[in-house]
N, C-alpha and C positions, 0 to 999 in steps of 0.2 A: 393840531399840534402846535404848541408855542415854541418859538426859537428864542433862546436867551443868549445873546452874544457875550455877555460878561459874567454869566453865572453858570455853574455846573448843575444846579438844581433848578428845575422848573416845574410848576404845578399845572397840570392840564385841567384839573377840576378840583372841587373841594374834597373829594373822597380819596384821591390817589395822588401820590407824589412820584414823578418820573425823574430818575437820576441817570444821566448819561455818563458812563464810565470812561476812563481814559482810553480803553481799548476799543471804544466805539459802541459797545453794547449798552442796552438800556435795562434798568432795573425799575420795577414798579413797586411802590410801597403803599399800603393802606395808611392814610394819615392818622386814623384813630389808633393805630398800633405803634406809632412812633412818638417817643418822648424826646429823644435827642439823637442826632447822628453826627459823628465827627468824620469829616472828609479830609484826606491828606492828598495833596497834589504831588508831593515829593516821593520819588522812588528811592530805594536804597542807593542806587547809583547817583541820583541827584544829591542826596545827603552826603555821600562820599566826596563828590565834586565840591560841595560847599565847604566841607571840612578841609579839603586840600587847599582851596582858595584861602581859607583862614590860616592854614599852616604857612602859606607863602607870605601873607601879610604879617603874621607873627615873626616869621624868620627875618623879614626885612626890618621890622621894628627892632628886633633884638640886635641885628647888625648895626643899625644906626645908634642904638643905646650902648653898644659895646657890652651887652649883657651876656657874658661868656657862660654863666651858669645856665641860662635859658637856652642858648645856642647848643651847649654841650648836651643838654637833655633832649634836644631835637634830633640828634645824630647818633648813629650806631658807633660804638667805640672803634670799630675797624675801618671806618670810612677813610678814603683817600680823596682829597680835594685837588682839583686841577685848575690852575689859573690860566688867564688868557695867554700868558707867555709859554704855557706848556709845563711849567714847573708844578710839581705835586707836593702836597704837604699832608701829614697825618692830622687827625682831629686835634691832637694835643698841640702840635706845632702851630696850626692856624689859630687856635684859641689863644695861644701865647702872644701871637702877633697882634690880634685884636685887643687883648688885655693891655699890652704895652703901648698901644696907640700907633704902632708902626703901620697898621692897616686901620685907617679911620674912615668909616662910611658916613657921609653927610646926608645924602638923599638917595632914595631908590624908588623908581617908578617901574612897576611891572606892566608888561603889555603882552598881547597875543598868547595868552596861556592856553595850552592844549594838554588835555589829560586823557590818558588811555589806561585801561585796566587789563592786566594779564589774568589768565585762568587761575593762578595761584593767589590772587587777591592783591598783588602788589600794583602800584600805580606808577606809570612813567609820565613825567611832567616835563614839558618843554615850554620855554617862554623867552621873551626878550625883556631885558632890564636896562633901564637908563640909570647908570650909577654915577653919582658924584662922590668922589672919595679922595683921600690923601693916602697913597700907597707908597711906602718907603720914601716919603718926602716929596713925591710927585703928586700935585693936585690936578685933577681933571674930571671930565665927564665922559663916560664911555657908554656906548650902546653895545650890549653884549647878548649873545644868544646863550642860553643856559639850559641845563636839563638836570633832573633829579629822578631817582627811583626811590619810592617810599613804600614802606610796609606798615601795616597796622599791628601794633603790639600793645596788649593790655588796654585796648580801647583808644589808642592815640597813634597818629601817624609819626613815623620815624624815618629820617633820611638815611638811606643805606648806600647810595651812590650819588 
């Protein structure tokens, strides 16, 4: 038996192709019967994690660009946002602050992202962000712990908490 450390597919001889599956089982295929096989390394959970990582990147980019249309489309209308001071704002109030420039985000670096999924399909995301911003006239860089709850609607993730 051959061991291929970097490949999922290894041929033991010219007539048979042996494929080791992610669950550790082996499938044997007759080479003459194979025209092409497509292998996917990613599970649905892996794909969801990638989509959520992209959501976070898009969220941060929209904050820096003050793209309130994009930010608004990424949130549920009933969301309540909580600031580090404990103050809460509705979606509309926060988007107005971003649009007016009273909350201006200059740079955001995400760290330590943790994603967990609930049985209802929602995702809880926790992370650390290093945010450089001018908030109500005060410029600074803050390291903040954050969390979001996301649900998938019409094929895309939406922030609901």
